[in-house]
VOBA-1610 file (N, C-alpha, C; in pm, whole numbers, padded with zeros to 5 digits, always signed):
BEGIN
Met+11985-07977+06049Met+12081-08004+05938Met+12017-08006+05807Ala+12093-07919+05725Ala+12033-07828+05619Ala+12041-07961+05518Thr+11893-07950+05396Thr+11875-08031+05336Thr+11951-08040+05195Ser+12019-08153+05163Ser+12105-08162+05055Ser+12068-08287+04927Val+12107-08281+04851Val+12084-08385+04735Val+12116-08543+04809Val+12212-08533+04865Val+12269-08684+04959Val+12146-08705+05060Ser+12104-08630+05111Ser+11976-08633+05196Ser+11885-08659+05173Ile+11834-08631+05049Ile+11729-08660+04994Ile+11714-08823+04906Ala+11838-08831+04846Ala+11840-08961+04822Ala+11869-09074+04928Asn+11923-09031+05024Asn+11900-09113+05129Asn+11800-09137+05212Leu+11725-09060+05214Leu+11568-09053+05243Leu+11499-09158+05189Ala+11492-09146+05005Ala+11486-09251+04926Ala+11524-09383+04930Leu+11657-09406+04978Leu+11707-09534+04991Leu+11658-09585+05150Gln+11622-09508+05230Gln+11586-09559+05364Gln+11447-09623+05353Lys+11361-09530+05261Lys+11215-09663+05210Lys+11205-09773+05134Leu+11324-09783+05092Leu+11365-09901+05008Leu+11464-10001+05130Gly+11500-09949+05218Gly+11540-10072+05310Gly+11696-10062+05295Glu+11739-09957+05205Glu+11872-09977+05147Glu+11957-09900+05253Ser+12105-09926+05220Ser+12201-09873+05328Ser+12216-09735+05254Pro+12245-09629+05359Pro+12258-09476+05279Pro+12391-09468+05204Ile+12429-09358+05140Ile+12553-09318+05083Ile+12624-09213+05124Val+12738-09182+05096Val+12793-09082+05147Val+12807-08975+05035Ser+12803-08996+04906Ser+12811-08914+04817Ser+12742-08950+04674Met+12645-08878+04586Met+12627-08924+04466Met+12708-08985+04385Ser+12833-08931+04412Ser+12932-08988+04299Ser+13018-09106+04338Glu+12983-09182+04438Glu+13040-09279+04537Glu+13023-09395+04424Asn+13112-09494+04420Asn+13119-09630+04313Asn+13024-09743+04418Ser+12862-09698+04388Ser+12822-09807+04444Ser+12665-09793+04368Gly+12604-09921+04331Gly+12451-09908+04293Gly+12389-09824+04334Ala+12368-09807+04457Ala+12263-09718+04530Ala+12269-09560+04455Ala+12429-09513+04486Ala+12464-09406+04434Ala+12427-09362+04297Arg+12445-09499+04188Arg+12477-09454+04049Arg+12297-09411+04044Ala+12212-09531+04099Ala+12100-09538+04064Ala+12025-09388+04110Met+12042-09325+04200Met+12012-09222+04302Met+12070-09078+04195Asn+12176-09121+04138Asn+12233-09002+04081Asn+12142-08993+03907Ala+12135-09105+03871Ala+12069-09126+03731Ala+11947-09065+03724Cys+11867-09011+03867Cys+11751-08995+03820Cys+11702-08889+03907Tyr+11822-08831+04013Tyr+11784-08704+04054Tyr+11704-08591+04000Glu+11784-08540+03923Glu+11748-08424+03826Glu+11635-08399+03745Ala+11607-08575+03670Ala+11471-08543+03602Ala+11353-08559+03674Met+11388-08637+03819Met+11273-08664+03877Met+11221-08507+03982Arg+11331-08429+04002Arg+11317-08325+04053Arg+11276-08202+03975Asp+11314-08210+03798Asp+11272-08116+03757Asp+11100-08155+03711Arg+11084-08282+03728Arg+10921-08330+03673Arg+10852-08295+03827Glu+10879-08307+03963Glu+10800-08260+04046Glu+10768-08119+04081Leu+10904-08037+04033Leu+10877-07897+04003Leu+10784-07823+03903Arg+10740-07923+03774Arg+10715-07846+03698Arg+10541-07903+03705Ala+10547-08032+03749Ala+10401-08062+03800Ala+10293-07960+03887Asn+10370-07860+03962Asn+10267-07772+04054Asn+10322-07662+04045Leu+10234-07556+04082Leu+10270-07414+04096Leu+10348-07357+04264Trp+10469-07451+04264Trp+10516-07480+04419Trp+10559-07299+04437Lys+10521-07256+04557Lys+10552-07101+04596Lys+10693-07116+04620Phe+10766-07165+04633Phe+10932-07192+04671Phe+10960-07167+04498Ala+10918-07236+04403Ala+10965-07204+04292Ala+10902-07119+04231Lys+10843-07011+04247Lys+10784-06893+04158Lys+10886-06779+04146Arg+10893-06731+04048Arg+10974-06657+03982Arg+10915-06543+03896Arg+10954-06406+03891Arg+10948-06296+03771Arg+11042-06295+03739Ala+10990-06235+03560Ala+11086-06159+03511Ala+11055-06090+03423Thr+11123-05964+03381Thr+11106-05914+03256Thr+11169-05933+03118Leu+11099-06019+03045Leu+11125-06058+02890Leu+11166-05912+02790Ala+11292-05919+02733Ala+11336-05836+02607Ala+11264-05956+02489Ala+11235-05865+02376Ala+11221-05955+02259Ala+11357-06019+02205His+11327-06100+02116His+11432-06127+02029His+11442-06042+01941Val+11588-06048+01858Val+11620-05934+01790Val+11537-06000+01671Thr+11512-06085+01626Thr+11468-06168+01482Thr+11310-06207+01541Glu+11230-06146+01449Glu+11075-06157+01440Glu+11026-06306+01425Pro+10923-06330+01465Pro+10900-06486+01399Pro+10827-06463+01269Asp+10826-06543+01188Asp+10819-06570+01053Asp+10661-06536+01015Phe+10587-06550+01083Phe+10422-06497+01063Phe+10360-06517+01190Thr+10214-06445+01168Thr+10130-06462+01295Thr+10146-06367+01460Phe+10287-06375+01442Phe+10305-06295+01599Phe+10439-06189+01553Gly+10454-06080+01626Gly+10535-05987+01609Gly+10644-05959+01673Tyr+10656-06069+01809Tyr+10749-06077+01906Tyr+10776-06184+01961Ala+10918-06255+01937Ala+10939-06369+02061Ala+11059-06332+02162Phe+10977-06350+02273Phe+11043-06342+02374Phe+11104-06470+02448Pro+11250-06495+02457Pro+11288-06595+02486Pro+11315-06606+02659Val+11261-06738+02704Val+11242-06747+02871Val+11372-06763+02958Pro+11383-06729+03061Pro+11520-06712+03123Pro+11536-06868+03095Ser+11654-06864+03147Ser+11751-06985+03178Ser+11720-07122+03225Asp+11614-07091+03386Asp+11602-07160+03465Asp+11455-07184+03461Phe+11400-07147+03331Phe+11221-07172+03306Phe+11204-07312+03299Leu+11111-07354+03395Leu+11022-07492+03368Leu+10892-07468+03324Arg+10802-07398+03365Arg+10672-07389+03317Arg+10612-07255+03367Leu+10523-07192+03249Leu+10477-07035+03242Leu+10342-07053+03335Ile+10340-06948+03414Ile+10227-06937+03509Ile+10153-06855+03438Lys+10016-06888+03452Lys+09928-06827+03335Lys+09892-06666+03418Pro+09891-06599+03300Pro+09881-06432+03356Pro+09763-06400+03439Ala+09739-06321+03543Ala+09607-06275+03545Ala+09539-06216+03440Arg+09548-06158+03346Arg+09515-06076+03264Arg+09412-06180+03156Val+09318-06146+03118Val+09224-06248+02983Val+09255-06156+02877Gly+09250-06229+02766Gly+09277-06234+02604Gly+09387-06236+02555Leu+09443-06261+02657Leu+09633-06275+02589Leu+09663-06404+02493Asp+09718-06348+02390Asp+09730-06465+02267Asp+09898-06511+02272Trp+09931-06598+02398Trp+10081-06619+02420Trp+10105-06758+02381His+10197-06805+02303His+10241-06916+02248His+10384-06956+02268Leu+10409-07074+02329Leu+10503-07111+02391Leu+10585-07202+02237Glu+10688-07159+02192Glu+10757-07217+02064Glu+10903-07193+02076Tyr+10981-07313+02003Tyr+11124-07268+01973Tyr+11131-07174+01879His+11216-07071+01928His+11241-06953+01812His+11419-06928+01813Glu+11449-06954+01669Glu+11594-06959+01642Glu+11692-07034+01781Gly+11634-07156+01774Gly+11691-07224+01879Gly+11669-07258+02034Val+11585-07135+02065Val+11528-07138+02220Val+11412-07114+02219Leu+11370-07170+02353Leu+11224-07166+02376Leu+11176-07010+02419Ala+11053-06990+02348Ala+11027-06833+02340Ala+10886-06816+02366Ile+10833-06723+02440Ile+10681-06654+02389Ile+10694-06582+02304Leu+10574-06638+02194Leu+10546-06569+02092Leu+10400-06496+02096Thr+10383-06359+02060Thr+10311-06282+02102Thr+10297-06155+02014Asn+10179-06082+01977Asn+10191-05916+01979Asn+10224-05825+02098Asp+10202-05898+02205Asp+10176-05815+02314Asp+10283-05712+02382Gly+10342-05621+02283Gly+10428-05546+02347Gly+10562-05575+02294Asp+10621-05481+02329Asp+10786-05516+02264Asp+10885-05538+02430Ser+10789-05540+02555Ser+10868-05677+02679Ser+10750-05730+02711Leu+10791-05806+02811Leu+10730-05883+02854Leu+10732-05940+02991Glu+10634-05917+03101Glu+10616-05969+03222Glu+10546-06066+03243Ile+10654-06171+03306Ile+10610-06299+03364Ile+10628-06364+03480Arg+10548-06463+03513Arg+10545-06526+03635Arg+10562-06674+03591Tyr+10674-06761+03659Tyr+10709-06846+03589Tyr+10756-06952+03709Ile+10743-07113+03691Ile+10796-07253+03770Ile+10962-07252+03746Ala+11057-07207+03827Ala+11174-07210+03793Ala+11240-07318+03837Lys+11358-07380+03771Lys+11443-07523+03800Lys+11525-07482+03908Ile+11493-07527+04031Ile+11528-07471+04159Ile+11640-07603+04196Thr+11761-07551+04205Thr+11883-07664+04202Thr+11946-07660+04345Asp+11898-07575+04403Asp+11897-07565+04546Asp+11861-07623+04677Pro+11846-07756+04699Pro+11785-07830+04767Pro+11757-07770+04878Thr+11823-07682+04944Thr+11762-07577+05091Thr+11688-07531+05072Leu+11641-07494+04950Leu+11520-07399+04936Leu+11371-07503+04907Phe+11398-07623+04889Phe+11306-07705+04905Phe+11179-07685+05008Asp+11068-07700+04980Asp+10960-07707+05055Asp+10942-07886+05145Pro+10964-07863+05290Pro+10982-08017+05367Pro+10872-08141+05259Leu+10739-08046+05250Leu+10689-08188+05207Leu+10762-08188+05022Phe+10811-08115+04976Phe+10824-08123+04856Phe+10960-08262+04859Val+11031-08218+04967Val+11146-08327+05001Val+11099-08467+04989Glu+11017-08439+05097Glu+10967-08604+05108Glu+10853-08640+04991Met+10826-08582+04931Met+10767-08654+04805Met+10844-08663+04703Leu+10928-08615+04645Leu+11064-08610+04576Leu+11117-08750+04604Ala+11172-08753+04750Ala+11242-08922+04791Ala+11141-08996+04765Cys+10986-09025+04763Cys+10898-09113+04758Cys+10907-09142+04598Lys+10946-09046+04498Lys+10918-09078+04381Lys+11031-09141+04338Met+11151-09109+04381Met+11282-09138+04374Met+11313-09304+04412Ala+11233-09313+04545Ala+11241-09459+04582Ala+11187-09559+04486Ala+11024-09521+04442Ala+10955-09569+04372Ala+11024-09594+04184His+11077-09519+04174His+11200-09491+04038His+11267-09613+04043Cys+11352-09640+04164Cys+11473-09698+04154Cys+11417-09851+04230Ala+11309-09856+04284Ala+11280-09971+04385Ala+11334-10078+04286Glu+11277-10133+04157Glu+11308-10288+04098Glu+11493-10266+04089Ala+11542-10172+04039Ala+11676-10200+04025Ala+11765-10234+04101Leu+11743-10183+04249Leu+11790-10206+04333Leu+11754-10286+04450Thr+11593-10351+04448Thr+11570-10435+04547Thr+11488-10531+04478Gln+11460-10542+04338Gln+11385-10642+04267Gln+11233-10671+04339Ser+11185-10588+04418Ser+11078-10579+04473Ser+10945-10489+04455Asn+10857-10568+04408Asn+10748-10503+04347Asn+10654-10449+04442Ser+10648-10519+04526Ser+10593-10464+04702Ser+10641-10319+04744Lys+10799-10314+04720Lys+10826-10207+04798Lys+10824-10103+04696Lys+10811-10149+04544Lys+10814-10002+04447Lys+10646-09965+04470Gln+10540-10075+04473Gln+10407-09958+04502Gln+10394-09930+04634Ala+10466-09980+04730Ala+10455-09899+04852Ala+10518-09782+04892Ala+10623-09758+04790Ala+10672-09615+04735Ala+10581-09539+04677Met+10520-09589+04559Met+10431-09531+04500Met+10312-09498+04602Glu+10259-09579+04680Glu+10139-09561+04754Glu+10179-09408+04843Glu+10280-09442+04871Glu+10360-09329+04973Glu+10361-09183+04890Tyr+10423-09198+04807Tyr+10419-09063+04686Tyr+10327-09006+04661Lys+10186-09077+04625Lys+10078-09023+04605Lys+10012-08966+04757Glu+10018-09000+04876Glu+09996-08949+04971Glu+10030-08819+05017Val+10168-08817+05018Val+10250-08713+05023Val+10227-08596+04908Arg+10219-08670+04800Arg+10152-08524+04711Arg+10017-08463+04708Arg+09896-08558+04747Arg+09840-08525+04796Arg+09829-08373+04899Glu+09881-08449+04992Glu+09905-08346+05138Glu+09995-08188+05103Ala+10096-08215+04990Ala+10208-08142+04924Ala+10088-08017+04881Arg+10030-08086+04793Arg+09984-07971+04708Arg+09856-07906+04778Gln+09765-07965+04843Gln+09678-07924+04932Gln+09735-07807+05041Ile+09834-07845+05103Ile+09895-07721+05181Ile+09966-07578+05078Asn+10015-07632+05001Asn+10065-07525+04898Asn+09968-07428+04811Ala+09875-07529+04780Ala+09756-07423+04753Ala+09672-07358+04826Phe+09660-07390+04983Phe+09615-07329+05051Phe+09682-07172+05072Glu+09811-07210+05075Glu+09916-07114+05129Glu+09913-07003+05023Val+09903-07037+04886Val+09922-06938+04761Val+09774-06878+04720Asn+09706-06918+04806Asn+09572-06870+04761Asn+09509-06782+04883Ile+09605-06772+05003Ile+09542-06711+05119Ile+09486-06523+05057Gln+09364-06518+05110Gln+09368-06364+05048Gln+09304-06290+05195Pro+09353-06166+05140Pro+09320-06044+05298Pro+09199-06030+05325Val+09133-05995+05445Val+09003-05957+05438Val+08970-05840+05361Pro+08859-05816+05299Pro+08831-05692+05195Pro+08826-05608+05333Val+08866-05450+05277Val+08880-05330+05353Val+08736-05285+05326Asp+08689-05229+05426Asp+08553-05185+05386Asp+08550-05004+05311Glu+08497-04986+05205Glu+08534-04877+05142Glu+08484-04750+05197Trp+08413-04755+05298Trp+08347-04650+05320Trp+08471-04559+05451Leu+08525-04682+05546Leu+08622-04682+05589Leu+08752-04631+05546Thr+08781-04716+05410Thr+08883-04655+05359Thr+08876-04510+05286Ala+08786-04449+05230Ala+08735-04316+05210Ala+08780-04240+05314Arg+08727-04288+05418Arg+08745-04184+05553Arg+08859-04201+05584Trp+08938-04257+05557Trp+09107-04302+05579Trp+09213-04197+05503His+09187-04246+05361His+09238-04205+05240His+09182-04070+05187Gly+09061-04038+05179Gly+08988-03916+05114Gly+08963-03979+04976Gln+08962-04096+04954Gln+08887-04163+04813Gln+08895-04304+04856Leu+08780-04343+04756Leu+08769-04492+04750Leu+08870-04577+04672Ile+08932-04680+04700Ile+09037-04763+04647Ile+08988-04900+04601Asn+08983-04903+04501Asn+08964-05044+04450Asn+09094-05106+04415Gln+09084-05260+04513Gln+09180-05309+04509Gln+09182-05473+04442Glu+09245-05498+04367Glu+09249-05651+04317Glu+09376-05765+04394Trp+09303-05817+04455Trp+09393-05939+04497Trp+09444-06063+04417Asp+09565-06087+04414Asp+09627-06175+04315Asp+09597-06310+04364Glu+09522-06413+04315Glu+09447-06515+04345Glu+09613-06639+04365Glu+09714-06632+04269Glu+09809-06715+04281Glu+09947-06660+04341
//
């Protein structure tokens, strides 16, 4: 069964010992509590880590209006932008600020900009299973007091959240940092007639 917003909410409710819901818009306290916190909790957890399923690339065009001082260009970020991934290159002077009412990267680094970023993923079928579990734990902890008036259930949900978050981050970090075995340069020269220096992206 595909992951849905309702299935994530019901997983959170299950952790609190509450009855499941049919839709996020139904007229029940559980649905209202889940619906009120879902997007905020989702975006917070997406922004908190460099989740591989949320990584995106974009080439930005400069805003027609230049910044008032210091920088020559302002590059508005994509509409689904949540967090900038640090570029591999060193010495870049990039600043995230609002420019002409939109969030932009201010820099002197050319008239176009290639970035990687964490996107606001709204389709739950794209979520990693561990992210789903972690998000459900966070929603359960957030709504525990309102739905159950039980501090012990809130604490239990938070402890489970911390445990799942630790596991999720470890696995995500391992998978995004896998590096190929270096190819012997002498063999490469024999195969291609020249030595190839290859840089591996660590993220």
